[in-house]
N, C-alpha and C positions, 0 to 999 in steps of 0.2 A: 617047623617045616624045614626040610633040607634045602640047600642051595646047590642044585645039580648033584654031583657026586659027594658033596661035602655036607657034614652036619653043620648046624648053625655055628657051633663053637669052633669047629675046624675052620670054617670060613672066616670067623672073627680073627683067629690066629694068623691065617693067611693074609688078611687085610692089615693086621698089625705089622707083619714083616714087610709087606710091599708098600704100604701107605704111611707107616709110622704110627698109625693110630687106627683102631677099628671104627672109623667114622660111620655114623648112622647112614649117611648118603651112599657110602660104598656098600654097606650091607643091603640096603634097599635096592641099590643098583644091581646087586647080585641076583635078587629075585626078578628084577626087570629083564635082565639079560637071559636068564633061564626061561622065562615065560615066552619070549619071542623065539628062542631057539627051538622050543617044543613045537612051534607052529610051522617051522620049515621042514620040508620033506627030508628024510634021512639021506645023508650023503651030499646035501646041497653045499656047494662052495660059495660062501657068503662073505660079504663085507659089512662094515658098520658105519652108521651115520649117527652122531651124537649131537644134541642140541644145547649142551652146556659144557663148560670147562671144569665144572666141579664134580669130583668123585666118580661120576659115571664112566669117564674114560678108563679109570683104573679097574672098574668092574669088568669092562669089556676085555681088557688086556689079561686079567686074571682067569677069565672063563672061556676065552676064545683064542684063535690064532691071530686075531686082528690087532694091529698096532699102528702107530704113526710111522714107525721105522720101516714096515713092509708096505706102507701106503694102503692097507686094507681098512684102515679106520680114519674117518674124517670127522673133525669137530667143527660144526658150524654153530657158533655161539648165538643162539636165538633167545637165551635166557630161560628156556623151558627145560624142565627136568624130564627128558624123553630120549629114548634110544630106539633106533631101527636097525634090524638086520635084514639084508636083502640079497637075493641071488645075484652074483656078480655078472651074470650073462643076460638075464632077463630084466634085472633091476626091480623085480617084484619082491616084496617082503612084508614084514610086520613091524609095527611100531608099538612100544609100550610107554605109557605116560601115567602119571598119578591123577586119579579121578577125585576131585575135591568133594564131591557128594558122597562117594564111598568112604572117604577118609573120616567122615563124621563119626563112624563107629570106633575110631581109634584115636582117642583124644591126645595121647602122648605123642604119637607120630604127627598128628595134625599141628600140635603146638610147636613141635620142632620144625616141621616143614614150612609153616607160615611165620616162623620166628616170633611166636607169641610169648615165648619165654626166653630170657637170657640164658647163656650157658650155665651161669651160677644157679639159676632157678630150676634148671632141668634135673630130673631124677634119671640119671643115665641107666641105672639098673632097670627101672620100670620101662624106659624107652626101648632098651634091648629086648626085654621080654615081650613087649607088644609088637616089635618088628618081627620077631620070630613067630609069634602067634598068628599075626596077620598074613605073613607070607606075601602072596601076590593078590590078596583079596581086594585091595583098593586100586588095582591097576585097570586101565582100559587098554585093550589090545585091538588094534585096527590094521587092516591090510593097507599097504602103501605101494606106490610106484615112484621111484626116485627120478626127479627131473634130470635131464642130461647135463645141465650146467653145473650140477653138484658132483658130477662124476669125472670131470676132466682131470687128467693127470698131467703134471708138468713133464714136458719132454726134456730128456737130458741133452746136454750140449758138451762141446769140448771143454776141457779144463785147462786154463792158461794161468800164467803168473801175472799178477797185478803189477804194472810198471812203477807203482809208488811204494806199496808195502811189501811187494815181492811174495805175497801169499797166494796160494792157489784159489781160483774162483771160477764159476761157470762163465764161459765166454758170452753167453746170451745176456748177461747182466750189463754189458757195455764195455767201453774201452778201459775202464778201471773198475775195481770191485765196489760193491755197494757200501762197504765200510768207508772207503775213500771218497765215495760220492756224497757223504754227509750223513749216512745212516748208522754211523758208529755209535753204539750205546754207551761208550765209556767217556768219562770226562777227560781223562788223560789220553794222550796219543799212544796207540799201541804200535810199537816198532818191532817187527820180527827180526831175527838174526840177519836176514838177507835184505833188510831195509836199505833203500838207496834214495837219494834226493830225486825229485821228479825228473823224468826224462826231458831232454831239450825240447821235445814236442809237447810238453805239458807246462802250464803255468797256473799257479794258485794265486789269484789276485783279488783284492777288495772289489766289491761289485761296482763301485764308482769308477774303477779303472778298467772294468770289463766292457764298457760301452764301445761298440764297434768290433768287439772280438767274437769268436765263434765258440759256442758251448761245446764242451768235449763229450758230454753224456746227457741222457735224459734226466730231468729233474722233476720229481713227483711232488704234487701238491695234494694234501689231504684236508678235506673239510669234514670234520667228524659228523657221522650220521647222514652225510649227503653225497660226497663223491671222493674218489681217489683216482688220480691219473696223471700222466705227464703234462706238466704246465709248460715245460720247455723241452725241445727235442735236441738230440745230438746234431750238431751242424748248424743250429739256429744262431743267427746273429743277435747279439744283445744290444738293445736300444735303450735310450734314456728313459723311455716310458715303462721299461721293464723293472726298473729299480724298486719301485714300490711293491710290486708283486713278489720280488725276490726277498725283500725285507719281511713281508707278511709270511713267507715260507720259512723264515728263520735263517736265511742265507745272508751272511755278511761278506763272505768270500766264496769264489767258485773256481773250478778248473776250466781253463780255456785252452784252445790250441795255441802252442807256442808260436812266437813270431819268427823263429828260424825255419829254414826249409827242411823239414823232417818228414819222412814218409810215415804218416800216422797208421798206415796199414801194418807196418812193422811193429809199431807199439802195441796194436791190438792183438798181434799174434805172438807177443812175448810169452 
């Protein structure tokens, strides 16, 4: 069975080039995307909502105009192998998911999908043959209406220079960039060519010395699976009772407003 305008083998080659390997999930994802595309009226301007980070986003990008770059594709990782395409104005659309009952007729796909076999035990050739033969037969297609909270787009803000690393960042992120706020993913400090020591209006101090000082930016606390939000707000005075919470957040030092008389509005507008 073809995948849109492509034969199965043509789409396998496309997947190989884009994904690095014609992954079964990407091939199945191709059938899923095409199944919901056929449900939309011709000419519909649509966006995509994907419920897994694995393979399906690549299928959407290969077969539609939706991508993370143009913000027409959203990935909400619910751990479910499902994709929805919906009218970007009415938010009505269709969702494709794998139906476990229908999957019983396709043992190779079932064993792969439910991880009943290791990669070494899988017969890849048989699996590919069964994926092509099955096409979209084990899918369930249902109408959906997307909830508004999943459609919010981030508003753009002015771009300014971080007073610490001197790299550009959205002003809405705070007085300094998120990397300098402690969200830097690198073990070593990244110093751009324009790096300068913190402005006189900034001080990076151990939390024990921050008591009585004013936090320069919001500090987020994440409790996996429960909550994510600012535990401390910019302008909040740090008290002795806050040290334990800061330590639990992995903060051993923080940025505070400097003790010199500096106009912090100028810092924010650098």
